[in-house]
CHARMM-style PDB file with segment names, atoms N, HN, CA, C and O in Angstrom:
ATOM      1  N   UNK     1      13.923  -4.639   0.456  1.00  0.00      PROA
ATOM      2  CA  UNK     1      14.190  -3.480   1.413  1.00  0.00      PROA
ATOM      3  C   UNK     1      15.284  -3.435   2.219  1.00  0.00      PROA
ATOM      4  O   UNK     1      15.665  -4.458   2.789  1.00  0.00      PROA
ATOM      5  N   UNK     2      15.958  -2.183   2.373  1.00  0.00      PROA
ATOM      6  HN  UNK     2      15.649  -1.352   1.910  1.00  0.00      PROA
ATOM      7  CA  UNK     2      17.377  -1.904   3.071  1.00  0.00      PROA
ATOM      8  C   UNK     2      16.895  -1.467   4.296  1.00  0.00      PROA
ATOM      9  O   UNK     2      16.069  -0.559   4.397  1.00  0.00      PROA
ATOM     10  N   UNK     3      17.366  -2.063   5.213  1.00  0.00      PROA
ATOM     11  HN  UNK     3      18.037  -2.800   5.131  1.00  0.00      PROA
ATOM     12  CA  UNK     3      17.286  -1.355   6.991  1.00  0.00      PROA
ATOM     13  C   UNK     3      18.198  -2.099   7.566  1.00  0.00      PROA
ATOM     14  O   UNK     3      18.750  -3.125   7.168  1.00  0.00      PROA
ATOM     15  N   UNK     4      18.361  -1.243   8.953  1.00  0.00      PROA
ATOM     16  HN  UNK     4      17.912  -0.410   9.277  1.00  0.00      PROA
ATOM     17  CA  UNK     4      19.524  -1.415   9.542  1.00  0.00      PROA
ATOM     18  C   UNK     4      18.935  -2.885  10.360  1.00  0.00      PROA
ATOM     19  O   UNK     4      17.769  -3.043  10.723  1.00  0.00      PROA
ATOM     20  N   UNK     5      19.958  -3.795  10.520  1.00  0.00      PROA
ATOM     21  HN  UNK     5      20.905  -3.666  10.225  1.00  0.00      PROA
ATOM     22  CA  UNK     5      19.980  -5.071  10.660  1.00  0.00      PROA
ATOM     23  C   UNK     5      19.673  -5.283  12.940  1.00  0.00      PROA
ATOM     24  O   UNK     5      20.250  -6.114  13.642  1.00  0.00      PROA
ATOM     25  N   UNK     6      18.956  -4.548  13.278  1.00  0.00      PROA
ATOM     26  HN  UNK     6      18.488  -3.873  12.707  1.00  0.00      PROA
ATOM     27  CA  UNK     6      18.878  -4.547  14.317  1.00  0.00      PROA
ATOM     28  C   UNK     6      17.229  -5.515  14.763  1.00  0.00      PROA
ATOM     29  O   UNK     6      16.267  -5.426  14.001  1.00  0.00      PROA
ATOM     30  N   UNK     7      17.162  -6.294  15.938  1.00  0.00      PROA
ATOM     31  HN  UNK     7      17.944  -6.367  16.557  1.00  0.00      PROA
ATOM     32  CA  UNK     7      16.106  -6.775  16.397  1.00  0.00      PROA
ATOM     33  C   UNK     7      14.987  -6.148  16.404  1.00  0.00      PROA
ATOM     34  O   UNK     7      13.944  -6.745  16.140  1.00  0.00      PROA
ATOM     35  N   UNK     8      15.020  -4.525  16.779  1.00  0.00      PROA
ATOM     36  HN  UNK     8      15.868  -4.041  16.994  1.00  0.00      PROA
ATOM     37  CA  UNK     8      13.828  -3.951  16.869  1.00  0.00      PROA
ATOM     38  C   UNK     8      13.536  -3.311  15.137  1.00  0.00      PROA
ATOM     39  O   UNK     8      12.575  -2.591  14.865  1.00  0.00      PROA
ATOM     40  N   UNK     9      14.077  -3.542  14.611  1.00  0.00      PROA
ATOM     41  HN  UNK     9      14.858  -4.126  14.832  1.00  0.00      PROA
ATOM     42  CA  UNK     9      14.071  -2.903  13.031  1.00  0.00      PROA
ATOM     43  C   UNK     9      13.043  -3.832  12.371  1.00  0.00      PROA
ATOM     44  O   UNK     9      12.025  -3.601  11.718  1.00  0.00      PROA
ATOM     45  N   UNK    10      13.859  -5.346  12.895  1.00  0.00      PROA
ATOM     46  HN  UNK    10      14.686  -5.534  13.426  1.00  0.00      PROA
ATOM     47  CA  UNK    10      13.798  -6.403  12.396  1.00  0.00      PROA
ATOM     48  C   UNK    10      11.943  -6.431  12.672  1.00  0.00      PROA
ATOM     49  O   UNK    10      11.298  -6.780  11.684  1.00  0.00      PROA
ATOM     50  N   UNK    11      11.225  -6.119  13.811  1.00  0.00      PROA
ATOM     51  HN  UNK    11      11.750  -5.835  14.614  1.00  0.00      PROA
ATOM     52  CA  UNK    11      10.453  -6.056  14.163  1.00  0.00      PROA
ATOM     53  C   UNK    11       9.417  -5.452  13.336  1.00  0.00      PROA
ATOM     54  O   UNK    11       8.446  -5.888  12.717  1.00  0.00      PROA
ATOM     55  N   UNK    12       9.992  -4.192  13.547  1.00  0.00      PROA
ATOM     56  HN  UNK    12      10.781  -3.838  14.050  1.00  0.00      PROA
ATOM     57  CA  UNK    12       8.991  -3.090  12.570  1.00  0.00      PROA
ATOM     58  C   UNK    12       9.053  -3.379  10.765  1.00  0.00      PROA
ATOM     59  O   UNK    12       8.491  -2.584  10.012  1.00  0.00      PROA
ATOM     60  N   UNK    13       9.596  -4.266  10.376  1.00  0.00      PROA
ATOM     61  HN  UNK    13      10.053  -4.911  10.988  1.00  0.00      PROA
ATOM     62  CA  UNK    13       9.760  -4.135   9.224  1.00  0.00      PROA
ATOM     63  C   UNK    13       9.304  -5.563   8.485  1.00  0.00      PROA
ATOM     64  O   UNK    13       9.507  -5.787   7.292  1.00  0.00      PROA
ATOM     65  N   UNK    14       8.588  -6.577   9.499  1.00  0.00      PROA
ATOM     66  HN  UNK    14       8.423  -6.394  10.468  1.00  0.00      PROA
ATOM     67  CA  UNK    14       8.284  -7.371   9.344  1.00  0.00      PROA
ATOM     68  C   UNK    14       6.622  -7.377   8.466  1.00  0.00      PROA
ATOM     69  O   UNK    14       6.411  -7.860   7.354  1.00  0.00      PROA
ATOM     70  N   UNK    15       5.496  -6.605   9.479  1.00  0.00      PROA
ATOM     71  HN  UNK    15       5.667  -6.212  10.382  1.00  0.00      PROA
ATOM     72  CA  UNK    15       4.313  -6.342   9.115  1.00  0.00      PROA
ATOM     73  C   UNK    15       4.715  -5.553   7.293  1.00  0.00      PROA
ATOM     74  O   UNK    15       4.103  -5.888   6.279  1.00  0.00      PROA
ATOM     75  N   UNK    16       5.493  -4.835   7.316  1.00  0.00      PROA
ATOM     76  HN  UNK    16       5.990  -4.563   8.139  1.00  0.00      PROA
ATOM     77  CA  UNK    16       5.721  -4.013   5.902  1.00  0.00      PROA
ATOM     78  C   UNK    16       5.933  -5.398   4.731  1.00  0.00      PROA
ATOM     79  O   UNK    16       5.513  -5.543   3.583  1.00  0.00      PROA
ATOM     80  N   UNK    17       6.754  -6.261   5.600  1.00  0.00      PROA
ATOM     81  HN  UNK    17       7.095  -6.143   6.533  1.00  0.00      PROA
ATOM     82  CA  UNK    17       6.944  -7.184   4.167  1.00  0.00      PROA
ATOM     83  C   UNK    17       5.875  -8.126   3.819  1.00  0.00      PROA
ATOM     84  O   UNK    17       5.695  -8.455   2.647  1.00  0.00      PROA
ATOM     85  N   UNK    18       4.972  -8.693   5.034  1.00  0.00      PROA
ATOM     86  HN  UNK    18       5.119  -8.426   5.986  1.00  0.00      PROA
ATOM     87  CA  UNK    18       3.374  -8.755   4.875  1.00  0.00      PROA
ATOM     88  C   UNK    18       2.874  -8.382   4.008  1.00  0.00      PROA
ATOM     89  O   UNK    18       2.555  -9.076   3.043  1.00  0.00      PROA
ATOM     90  N   UNK    19       2.641  -6.956   4.153  1.00  0.00      PROA
ATOM     91  HN  UNK    19       2.900  -6.392   4.937  1.00  0.00      PROA
ATOM     92  CA  UNK    19       2.176  -6.266   3.414  1.00  0.00      PROA
ATOM     93  C   UNK    19       2.400  -6.286   1.985  1.00  0.00      PROA
ATOM     94  O   UNK    19       1.533  -6.449   1.126  1.00  0.00      PROA
ATOM     95  N   UNK    20       3.929  -6.066   1.763  1.00  0.00      PROA
ATOM     96  HN  UNK    20       4.633  -5.934   2.461  1.00  0.00      PROA
ATOM     97  CA  UNK    20       4.185  -6.088   0.037  1.00  0.00      PROA
ATOM     98  C   UNK    20       3.476  -7.660  -0.613  1.00  0.00      PROA
ATOM     99  O   UNK    20       3.059  -8.045  -1.705  1.00  0.00      PROA
ATOM    100  N   UNK    21       3.603  -8.120   0.477  1.00  0.00      PROA
ATOM    101  HN  UNK    21       3.941  -7.807   1.364  1.00  0.00      PROA
ATOM    102  CA  UNK    21       3.430  -9.636  -0.251  1.00  0.00      PROA
ATOM    103  C   UNK    21       2.085  -9.866  -0.683  1.00  0.00      PROA
ATOM    104  O   UNK    21       1.687 -10.464  -1.682  1.00  0.00      PROA
ATOM    105  N   UNK    22       1.195  -9.066   0.597  1.00  0.00      PROA
ATOM    106  HN  UNK    22       1.519  -8.581   1.409  1.00  0.00      PROA
ATOM    107  CA  UNK    22      -0.329  -9.361   0.348  1.00  0.00      PROA
ATOM    108  C   UNK    22      -1.149  -8.531  -0.696  1.00  0.00      PROA
ATOM    109  O   UNK    22      -2.348  -8.639  -0.953  1.00  0.00      PROA
ATOM    110  N   UNK    23      -0.166  -7.621  -1.275  1.00  0.00      PROA
ATOM    111  HN  UNK    23       0.808  -7.533  -1.066  1.00  0.00      PROA
ATOM    112  CA  UNK    23      -0.576  -7.062  -2.209  1.00  0.00      PROA
ATOM    113  C   UNK    23       0.038  -6.872  -3.686  1.00  0.00      PROA
ATOM    114  O   UNK    23       0.048  -5.951  -4.503  1.00  0.00      PROA
ATOM    115  N   UNK    24       0.631  -8.405  -3.630  1.00  0.00      PROA
ATOM    116  HN  UNK    24       0.623  -9.153  -2.966  1.00  0.00      PROA
ATOM    117  CA  UNK    24       1.086  -8.735  -5.098  1.00  0.00      PROA
ATOM    118  C   UNK    24       2.428  -8.812  -5.463  1.00  0.00      PROA
ATOM    119  O   UNK    24       2.812  -9.319  -6.517  1.00  0.00      PROA
ATOM    120  N   UNK    25       3.598  -8.013  -4.087  1.00  0.00      PROA
ATOM    121  HN  UNK    25       3.286  -7.601  -3.231  1.00  0.00      PROA
ATOM    122  CA  UNK    25       4.745  -7.601  -4.884  1.00  0.00      PROA
ATOM    123  C   UNK    25       5.731  -8.985  -4.496  1.00  0.00      PROA
ATOM    124  O   UNK    25       5.258  -9.746  -3.651  1.00  0.00      PROA
ATOM    125  N   UNK    26       6.880  -9.278  -4.999  1.00  0.00      PROA
ATOM    126  HN  UNK    26       7.264  -8.661  -5.685  1.00  0.00      PROA
ATOM    127  CA  UNK    26       7.451 -10.519  -4.428  1.00  0.00      PROA
ATOM    128  C   UNK    26       8.617  -9.976  -4.071  1.00  0.00      PROA
ATOM    129  O   UNK    26       9.220  -9.235  -4.848  1.00  0.00      PROA
ATOM    130  N   UNK    27       9.157 -10.322  -2.654  1.00  0.00      PROA
ATOM    131  HN  UNK    27       8.667 -10.923  -2.023  1.00  0.00      PROA
ATOM    132  CA  UNK    27      10.373 -10.090  -2.544  1.00  0.00      PROA
ATOM    133  C   UNK    27      11.373 -10.614  -2.902  1.00  0.00      PROA
ATOM    134  O   UNK    27      11.281 -11.833  -3.041  1.00  0.00      PROA
ATOM    135  N   UNK    28      12.754  -9.964  -3.210  1.00  0.00      PROA
ATOM    136  HN  UNK    28      12.829  -8.974  -3.097  1.00  0.00      PROA
ATOM    137  CA  UNK    28      13.422 -11.142  -3.734  1.00  0.00      PROA
ATOM    138  C   UNK    28      14.865 -10.876  -2.899  1.00  0.00      PROA
ATOM    139  O   UNK    28      14.789  -9.809  -2.288  1.00  0.00      PROA
ATOM    140  N   UNK    29      15.762 -11.348  -2.766  1.00  0.00      PROA
ATOM    141  HN  UNK    29      15.824 -12.215  -3.262  1.00  0.00      PROA
ATOM    142  CA  UNK    29      17.098 -10.957  -2.158  1.00  0.00      PROA
ATOM    143  C   UNK    29      18.090 -10.598  -2.842  1.00  0.00      PROA
ATOM    144  O   UNK    29      18.927  -9.867  -2.314  1.00  0.00      PROA
ATOM    145  N   UNK    30      18.269 -11.093  -4.412  1.00  0.00      PROA
ATOM    146  HN  UNK    30      17.589 -11.687  -4.842  1.00  0.00      PROA
ATOM    147  CA  UNK    30      19.113 -11.177  -4.864  1.00  0.00      PROA
ATOM    148  C   UNK    30      18.921  -9.389  -5.786  1.00  0.00      PROA
ATOM    149  O   UNK    30      17.894  -9.168  -6.428  1.00  0.00      PROA
ATOM    150  N   UNK    31      19.766  -8.584  -5.709  1.00  0.00      PROA
ATOM    151  HN  UNK    31      20.600  -8.762  -5.187  1.00  0.00      PROA
ATOM    152  CA  UNK    31      19.888  -7.087  -6.032  1.00  0.00      PROA
ATOM    153  C   UNK    31      19.450  -6.798  -7.604  1.00  0.00      PROA
ATOM    154  O   UNK    31      18.676  -5.895  -7.919  1.00  0.00      PROA
ATOM    155  N   UNK    32      20.206  -7.910  -8.740  1.00  0.00      PROA
ATOM    156  HN  UNK    32      20.835  -8.644  -8.484  1.00  0.00      PROA
ATOM    157  CA  UNK    32      19.888  -7.885  -9.837  1.00  0.00      PROA
ATOM    158  C   UNK    32      18.360  -8.017 -10.230  1.00  0.00      PROA
ATOM    159  O   UNK    32      17.945  -7.477 -11.256  1.00  0.00      PROA
ATOM    160  N   UNK    33      17.488  -8.784  -9.350  1.00  0.00      PROA
ATOM    161  HN  UNK    33      17.825  -9.222  -8.517  1.00  0.00      PROA
ATOM    162  CA  UNK    33      16.267  -8.531  -9.705  1.00  0.00      PROA
ATOM    163  C   UNK    33      15.255  -7.564  -9.130  1.00  0.00      PROA
ATOM    164  O   UNK    33      14.065  -7.721  -8.858  1.00  0.00      PROA
ATOM    165  N   UNK    34      15.634  -7.072  -9.078  1.00  0.00      PROA
ATOM    166  HN  UNK    34      16.601  -6.944  -9.298  1.00  0.00      PROA
ATOM    167  CA  UNK    34      15.009  -5.637  -8.543  1.00  0.00      PROA
ATOM    168  C   UNK    34      14.239  -5.143  -9.576  1.00  0.00      PROA
ATOM    169  O   UNK    34      14.450  -5.135 -10.789  1.00  0.00      PROA
ATOM    170  N   UNK    35      12.893  -4.547  -8.620  1.00  0.00      PROA
ATOM    171  HN  UNK    35      12.721  -4.553  -7.635  1.00  0.00      PROA
ATOM    172  CA  UNK    35      12.147  -3.475  -9.387  1.00  0.00      PROA
ATOM    173  C   UNK    35      11.924  -2.172  -8.774  1.00  0.00      PROA
ATOM    174  O   UNK    35      11.695  -1.120  -9.371  1.00  0.00      PROA
ATOM    175  N   UNK    36      12.020  -2.366  -7.449  1.00  0.00      PROA
ATOM    176  HN  UNK    36      12.205  -3.220  -6.964  1.00  0.00      PROA
ATOM    177  CA  UNK    36      11.208  -1.799  -6.889  1.00  0.00      PROA
ATOM    178  C   UNK    36      12.513  -1.766  -5.518  1.00  0.00      PROA
ATOM    179  O   UNK    36      13.073  -2.854  -5.381  1.00  0.00      PROA
ATOM    180  N   UNK    37      12.973  -0.687  -4.597  1.00  0.00      PROA
ATOM    181  HN  UNK    37      12.519   0.197  -4.708  1.00  0.00      PROA
ATOM    182  CA  UNK    37      13.624  -0.977  -3.610  1.00  0.00      PROA
ATOM    183  C   UNK    37      12.971   0.122  -2.520  1.00  0.00      PROA
ATOM    184  O   UNK    37      12.577   1.173  -3.026  1.00  0.00      PROA
ATOM    185  N   UNK    38      12.788  -0.065  -0.746  1.00  0.00      PROA
ATOM    186  HN  UNK    38      13.108  -0.918  -0.335  1.00  0.00      PROA
ATOM    187  CA  UNK    38      12.273   0.243  -0.215  1.00  0.00      PROA
ATOM    188  C   UNK    38      13.093   0.755   1.056  1.00  0.00      PROA
ATOM    189  O   UNK    38      13.451  -0.136   1.826  1.00  0.00      PROA
ATOM    190  N   UNK    39      13.324   1.631   1.274  1.00  0.00      PROA
ATOM    191  HN  UNK    39      13.033   2.355   0.649  1.00  0.00      PROA
ATOM    192  CA  UNK    39      14.576   2.133   2.469  1.00  0.00      PROA
ATOM    193  C   UNK    39      14.135   2.613   3.948  1.00  0.00      PROA
ATOM    194  O   UNK    39      13.552   3.689   4.077  1.00  0.00      PROA
ATOM    195  N   UNK    40      14.312   2.115   4.626  1.00  0.00      PROA
ATOM    196  HN  UNK    40      14.786   1.241   4.521  1.00  0.00      PROA
ATOM    197  CA  UNK    40      13.610   2.019   6.095  1.00  0.00      PROA
ATOM    198  C   UNK    40      14.706   2.564   6.769  1.00  0.00      PROA
ATOM    199  O   UNK    40      15.656   1.908   7.196  1.00  0.00      PROA
ATOM    200  N   UNK    41      14.576   3.644   6.848  1.00  0.00      PROA
ATOM    201  HN  UNK    41      13.804   4.176   6.501  1.00  0.00      PROA
ATOM    202  CA  UNK    41      15.164   4.210   8.174  1.00  0.00      PROA
ATOM    203  C   UNK    41      15.196   5.698   7.962  1.00  0.00      PROA
ATOM    204  O   UNK    41      14.192   6.318   7.609  1.00  0.00      PROA
ATOM    205  N   UNK    42      16.561   6.357   8.218  1.00  0.00      PROA
ATOM    206  HN  UNK    42      17.376   5.854   8.505  1.00  0.00      PROA
ATOM    207  CA  UNK    42      17.360   7.623   8.124  1.00  0.00      PROA
ATOM    208  C   UNK    42      17.616   7.988   6.533  1.00  0.00      PROA
ATOM    209  O   UNK    42      17.190   7.193   5.696  1.00  0.00      PROA
ATOM    210  N   UNK    43      18.348   9.255   6.081  1.00  0.00      PROA
ATOM    211  HN  UNK    43      18.693   9.901   6.762  1.00  0.00      PROA
ATOM    212  CA  UNK    43      19.117   9.322   4.964  1.00  0.00      PROA
ATOM    213  C   UNK    43      19.976   8.344   4.959  1.00  0.00      PROA
ATOM    214  O   UNK    43      19.726   7.594   4.015  1.00  0.00      PROA
ATOM    215  N   UNK    44      21.180   7.881   5.781  1.00  0.00      PROA
ATOM    216  HN  UNK    44      21.383   8.490   6.547  1.00  0.00      PROA
ATOM    217  CA  UNK    44      21.999   6.989   5.606  1.00  0.00      PROA
ATOM    218  C   UNK    44      21.477   5.978   5.078  1.00  0.00      PROA
ATOM    219  O   UNK    44      22.013   5.483   4.086  1.00  0.00      PROA
ATOM    220  N   UNK    45      19.969   5.279   5.778  1.00  0.00      PROA
ATOM    221  HN  UNK    45      19.534   5.681   6.583  1.00  0.00      PROA
ATOM    222  CA  UNK    45      19.836   4.227   4.841  1.00  0.00      PROA
ATOM    223  C   UNK    45      19.349   4.251   3.706  1.00  0.00      PROA
ATOM    224  O   UNK    45      19.319   3.282   2.947  1.00  0.00      PROA
ATOM    225  N   UNK    46      18.829   5.580   3.424  1.00  0.00      PROA
ATOM    226  HN  UNK    46      18.853   6.367   4.041  1.00  0.00      PROA
ATOM    227  CA  UNK    46      18.461   5.451   1.696  1.00  0.00      PROA
ATOM    228  C   UNK    46      19.698   5.754   1.138  1.00  0.00      PROA
ATOM    229  O   UNK    46      19.446   5.102   0.125  1.00  0.00      PROA
ATOM    230  N   UNK    47      20.784   6.164   0.925  1.00  0.00      PROA
ATOM    231  HN  UNK    47      20.990   6.694   1.748  1.00  0.00      PROA
ATOM    232  CA  UNK    47      22.185   6.441   0.419  1.00  0.00      PROA
ATOM    233  C   UNK    47      22.767   5.140   0.183  1.00  0.00      PROA
ATOM    234  O   UNK    47      23.105   4.727  -0.926  1.00  0.00      PROA
ATOM    235  N   UNK    48      22.885   4.427   1.422  1.00  0.00      PROA
ATOM    236  HN  UNK    48      22.611   4.763   2.323  1.00  0.00      PROA
ATOM    237  CA  UNK    48      23.276   3.177   1.317  1.00  0.00      PROA
ATOM    238  C   UNK    48      22.699   2.373   0.547  1.00  0.00      PROA
ATOM    239  O   UNK    48      23.421   1.715  -0.202  1.00  0.00      PROA
ATOM    240  N   UNK    49      21.131   2.167   0.489  1.00  0.00      PROA
ATOM    241  HN  UNK    49      20.545   2.701   1.097  1.00  0.00      PROA
ATOM    242  CA  UNK    49      20.649   1.854  -0.606  1.00  0.00      PROA
ATOM    243  C   UNK    49      20.889   1.570  -2.210  1.00  0.00      PROA
ATOM    244  O   UNK    49      20.950   0.595  -2.960  1.00  0.00      PROA
ATOM    245  N   UNK    50      20.991   3.054  -2.292  1.00  0.00      PROA
ATOM    246  HN  UNK    50      20.941   3.846  -1.683  1.00  0.00      PROA
ATOM    247  CA  UNK    50      21.155   3.531  -3.342  1.00  0.00      PROA
ATOM    248  C   UNK    50      22.598   3.340  -4.338  1.00  0.00      PROA
ATOM    249  O   UNK    50      22.719   2.890  -5.478  1.00  0.00      PROA
ATOM    250  N   UNK    51      23.539   3.856  -3.432  1.00  0.00      PROA
ATOM    251  HN  UNK    51      23.440   4.221  -2.506  1.00  0.00      PROA
ATOM    252  CA  UNK    51      25.058   3.278  -3.790  1.00  0.00      PROA
ATOM    253  C   UNK    51      25.091   1.456  -3.516  1.00  0.00      PROA
ATOM    254  O   UNK    51      25.874   1.034  -4.367  1.00  0.00      PROA
ATOM    255  N   UNK    52      24.807   0.821  -3.072  1.00  0.00      PROA
ATOM    256  HN  UNK    52      24.171   1.164  -2.380  1.00  0.00      PROA
ATOM    257  CA  UNK    52      24.647  -0.606  -3.322  1.00  0.00      PROA
ATOM    258  C   UNK    52      23.750  -1.258  -3.930  1.00  0.00      PROA
ATOM    259  O   UNK    52      23.616  -2.439  -3.609  1.00  0.00      PROA
ATOM    260  N   UNK    53      22.833  -0.661  -5.032  1.00  0.00      PROA
ATOM    261  HN  UNK    53      22.942   0.298  -5.293  1.00  0.00      PROA
ATOM    262  CA  UNK    53      21.942  -1.105  -5.266  1.00  0.00      PROA
ATOM    263  C   UNK    53      22.188  -0.439  -6.866  1.00  0.00      PROA
ATOM    264  O   UNK    53      21.804  -1.249  -7.709  1.00  0.00      PROA
ATOM    265  N   UNK    54      22.676   0.703  -7.410  1.00  0.00      PROA
ATOM    266  HN  UNK    54      22.988   1.362  -6.725  1.00  0.00      PROA
ATOM    267  CA  UNK    54      23.160   1.416  -8.400  1.00  0.00      PROA
ATOM    268  C   UNK    54      21.708   2.024  -9.017  1.00  0.00      PROA
ATOM    269  O   UNK    54      21.465   2.315 -10.188  1.00  0.00      PROA
ATOM    270  N   UNK    55      20.919   2.109  -7.964  1.00  0.00      PROA
ATOM    271  HN  UNK    55      21.115   1.873  -7.013  1.00  0.00      PROA
ATOM    272  CA  UNK    55      19.367   2.824  -8.559  1.00  0.00      PROA
ATOM    273  C   UNK    55      19.653   4.357  -8.817  1.00  0.00      PROA
ATOM    274  OT1 UNK    55      18.755   5.091  -9.232  1.00  0.00      PROA
TER     275      UNK     55
END
């Protein structure tokens, strides 16, 4: 998951992470292991996620 690393955003992302895991998704921290990318934020967050991952 790509998002701005502020405390406020981290608090909002945590339930999303838990929901993903409850539904059988495995969260990975190595970009090379990704299958799906979730961008949480605005256009800049999305663009940064695609640029950094090559998706």
